[in-house]
Structure formats: C-alpha cells, structure tokens
C-alpha positions, 0 to 999 in steps of 0.5 A: 609898928609893923614887921613886913610879914604879910598875915593875909591876902584880903580883897578890896570890896570898895574904894570910894570917897576916901573910904576903903572897904576890905573883906578879910578873915582877920577880926579887926577892932575899931581904931586898929592900925592895919597896913594895906599893901604897906600903907598904915591905915586906921579901922573906922568901921567893922563888918561881919566879913571885914572892915573899913579904913579911911585915907587922908589927903596926904596918904592919897598924894603919896601912894599909888591908888591903883593898889587899892583894888582887887587883892591886897596884902594886910598886916595888923600892927605888931603887939608888944607880946608878938615875936619880932620878925621881919624888920621895923616897918612904920607903914609910911610910904616913901615913894612909888617904884616900878618893876622894870625887869624880872629874871627867873633863876634856878631857885629864885626870881630877880626883880629890878625896881626903879625909883626916883634917884633921890630915894637911892640914898635910903636903899642900902645893899643887903639892907631891908626894904618894904615892897607893898608891905612885904619885908625884903632884903636888897641885893644890889643898888644902882643909880636909879633902881635896885635888885631883889631876889625873891625865894619861891616861898615868898613868891607863892605866899604873896601877890609878887607872883602876879607882878609884871614889868610895869607894875607899880609898888609902894615902897618904904625904905629903911627906917634907920637909913632915913633917920641917919640921912636926916641927922647928917643933912641937918648937922651939915646945915648948922652954922654958928650964930652971929652977934646980929642973930643974938641981938635979933633974938634979944630984941624979940622979947 
C-alpha cells in the first residue's frame, strides 16, 4: 500500500526487455514494492546507485510506457509504523489520462485531464485521485474529464511543473469508489435461482 506522497524524483537509467533500471538515493532492498509514477513494481536487483524492477505483461498493457523514461516519481511501500498521510493507494493503474487544458490562477494552477467516460464513475468531486503516483484532490468532474487545482508547493516538488497540454498521465481512481461500484453492479446482476438451476447443480454431483 502507498499514500501518494512522492518521496523522491529519480532517474530512469534504462528500460529494456521489461526491466526498468532506476537511479536514486533511496536504498531499496530485494523484493521491496516501489511505486514508479504510480505503478507498483517489485525490486529484483539492487545496485550501489539504485535498483532494477520488472514489469509484467498486464502492467505494460495498461500503463503508458513513455512514462518510464527520464525523471520519475518514486514512493516506497508504506510501513505499518509510518504516519498515514495522503490517501490509500494500491499502485494499480486504472487508465491513462491526457491533459487538455492548463490555467494559471493567482496562487494555484488548474489542470483539466481527459479520461475514457467509463472511468468517470470512479472519479468523485472533492474525492481523491492519484496522478503519476501523486495523491491529489478532485475539484470538478465532467462527462469525460476532471479538474485538479495544484498548489505551488506540489507544482515545485513534483514533475507536474513539466506537464503540458497533451501530456499523458497514469491514473489510479479512488479505491473505495471502485469497490462500491463493483459491489453495486454485481448486486444488481444477481437473480434468484430457478428449480432448473437447482436440478442442474444436483445432477453435477
């Protein structure tokens, strides 16, 4: 589990044959879970100046692999003794978003991010969302996009300051919104069993 609070901006040394090599000051251990731009990965090798992680086929099919180059956000998995801040983040990317508008305000910057409409149900006004591993609060939600307001501190301390219109981002929607939606959908799909169903089950033994 993660909190969505970035611990370091690290550098990708190499990404080849599903192996991602990271240069960082963080001292990782073999088997550690570390979120790279919001993607939970496992450390498979440790170096003096960083570590290697491996990406599965399923992970590569969901994320935008262009995010695995240059500078990246990293967050080690939360320990039980840690102070809980941010929000509950699993490091499981739901979809890719695209920045469509950036508006500078007096003491903050608004970012409009477009997603496939089917993910909007899990994006809640004033709720939490993770963008490239960063825990953020949603301001407004539209039919196929949402608005974030980024304060100067977050802008300065993360890679958001480099984002432009057209930038792709890894998105993890709110854990509880996903769970509730899944439960409700399956609850509505349930139907009572008929006698034919019962006979068929009995005949299978």
